[in-house]
Residue, then its C-alpha position, 0 to 999 in steps of 0.5 A: m595830566i599830560k605833563r604828569f604822563i610825560v614826566i613818568c615816561i621820561t623817568i622810565i627812560s632815564s632809569s633805563v639809561f643808568s640802571q644796567q648795561g645796554t645788552g646781555s647778549p653773549y653775541s656782543f663778544y664778537g666784532i664791536g658788540s651787538l649793533k643797536f637798531r637805528g630807528t624810532v620805536e615807531n619803526r621797531s613796532m613795524g618790524e624795523m621798517g623805515v619806508y614810511l615818512d610823514s609830517i609828525h614823526l621823526n624817522l632816523r632811518n632815512p635823512a630825507s625825512y628832515a626835509g622842511k617842506n611836507i612830503e605828504a599833504s599837511p595835517f596842520d591846516g596847510e602850514s609846514r610841519p612843526v619842530k619834532f623831538s623824540v626820546a626813547g629807551t628799551m628794557s630787555s629780558s632774554t633767556l639764554k640756552n644751549e644743549s645743557i643749561n638755561e640762563n636769564a639776562n636783563s638789560a636796559i638802554f637809552d635808545y635815542l634823543a633826537l630833534s628835527i627842525p624844518i627850514g623852508k625846503f630844507g630840514v636839519g636833524f641831530g641827536i645822539l644814540p648808541f651804535t653798538s653795545v657790549g655786555y656779556r659773561l661767558d663761562d667755559i666749563d670742563d667735563n668735571d663741571d669746573l670753571v676753566n675760563r671766564f670771559n667778560g665784556e662791557g662798553g660800546i660805541n655811541r653816535v652823535f649825528t647831524g643831518l640835512g634834508y632837501q625837498l627836490s619836489d613835492k614828491l622827492s626829497v634827499g638827505m645826508d647824515i654825518n655821524y661821529n662815533f666814539g666809545n670804548i670796548q673792554n674785554t677780560a679773560i681769566e684762565v682758572a688753574y687747579t691742583e691735582d686734587r681739583n682745588i683752585v690754586q692761589y694765583q690765576t692769570r687775567e688778560f685785559n684788552r681795551s680799545d678806544l674807538r672814534g671816527l666818522t660815518f655817513n648815511f645818504g637817503l632818498a624818499y619818493k611819495t605820490m598818489i597813485t589813485d584818489k585814496l592810495e599813496l605810494s612810498a619808496t625809499t632807499t638809503y646807502a651807508p658807504e664803507s668807513k673806518l674807525q680809528s682804534e687805540n688799543e691796550r693789552s695787559f696781563s695780571t696775576v690775580t686772586l679769586d673768591t669762591d664765586y671766581n670774582v677778582t679780589s686782588i691783583a698781585n702784578t700787571i705787565d703791559a703788552d708791547l702792542e707797538a712792536q706788534y703794530l697793534r697799538d693804533t689800528e683801523l677797524t673797517l665798518p661794512s657798507r649798507f644798502t636799504l630799499g623800501l616800498g609801501v602803499g597806504k591811505p594817508k592818515s589811515w593805514f599803511i603796509g610796506a616792506e624793506y630789504t637791507f643788504l649789509n656787506t659784512s664780509e668786509f668787516s675787519n678788526p685786527v686786534f680781536s680775531n679767532t679761528t672759530t669766527s668769520y663773516q659773510d654778507g648779511s641781510q634783513f627783510s622787514l614787513g610791517g604797517f599801521y592802522i588808525p581808525k580815525y585820526n581826527a575823531f572828536s570823540g572816542y580816544f582810541n579812534r585816534v590811537v595808531y596800531r602797529a605790527g611787523v615782522k623781521i627776518e635777519n641774517t646777521g652775517l656772523i658765523i661761529k663754528e660754521e653756523p650762521i647766526n640768524e635773528f627773527g622777531i615779531s613786533f607790536g606797538l601803540g601810538l597814544p595821542v598826548g598834548a594838544r590835538n592839533l600838534f599830533s604828539n604821541a607816546n609810543f609803546g612797542l613790544e618785540i618778541g624774537r630769537r637769535g642764534t642756535t643751539e647747534k655745536n653747543l652755541i647759544l639760542e637767545n629768546f628775547v622780549n624787548f619793551n620800548v617806550s618813547l615820546s614823540l613831541n611836536s611844537r611850533w617854534f616859528q608860527q606867525k601870529k595872526y590878527y583879525 
């Protein structure tokens, strides 16, 4: 039964990987796309909070979680924590509206594939996940309800990471992630022309831009846990990702195209490549801002936890010399998360739902993006379940999360997104190096 369940979950996640683009947000037009949350389904179900670290779940928010020695009292009969594996995917549905229209957008994306291995006081982690995602279609309609411009975008940046954690003491651990980022972003703009009788002309102009990006980024983490009473445990975490650069190799072309009645390209008459070399835009550097996170929480081990986390993002330092416009600017961003979990009885021998993890959280985010002098903010509430699967002594589980929120505004004819995200993951534990015992 458990094997069948695991196969079903992997099938759902695989479908989300290949079925659609990773986002349908019009705000992925700006910068390098919509930033994807770096964290597990467990984190997302608690308002994207990453302050809680334990022995049985991966925590991609903080590389200190890789440390090989248990940060908490081990639930594994005094032995070190096991090898941890996790894979996840997300399906999203959004309603997009401005002052005059409503549209729907659906997307699905692979979230992460990650593995953590304890090695004494050390621990290593590695995996792959998306960093940004681009997927939009924006139509510019004039007063006659005619299409005058259509903008399309696709692509995104992926991230392969490896990390190392070290247990400085029973209460304190440190860690570092090294991320290699790679991918491409493609943007297309078509200007539609009409005759005096408002008939579409035979040939239109299309501009195509592509950027291939690559580069290293880093993330440093610190985690502290201690018992403050006989039953209550205090957790404090911090992470810092310094400002970094991505190398961007760019190309731009202009084409004469014909369109069908739905304004889709049917043929390309000729193409001229822009001389970006002469404009010093062939090879550029893209600046990624620094990020600092501080978290604090309290709870009863293996029973309940509540915590809060604040993130400061130096978004005002973001720059992309290839794509810029006069209506867009950036200010420093921030996010506040509040969340937690509850387990009725983690080691119950009867009553399956006594061992289920119940999660909930809320987040408030200022993305740092400003369009037409309007800040783009985001709000979300989340809920989740961690369902035990497999051998009881390994504490593996399947995680389901639901996030409901909104992004943007309808002011100045901008777009308000109301979104629902459904997340699913498998968090599996295994002992690779368990010493055999003979009696």
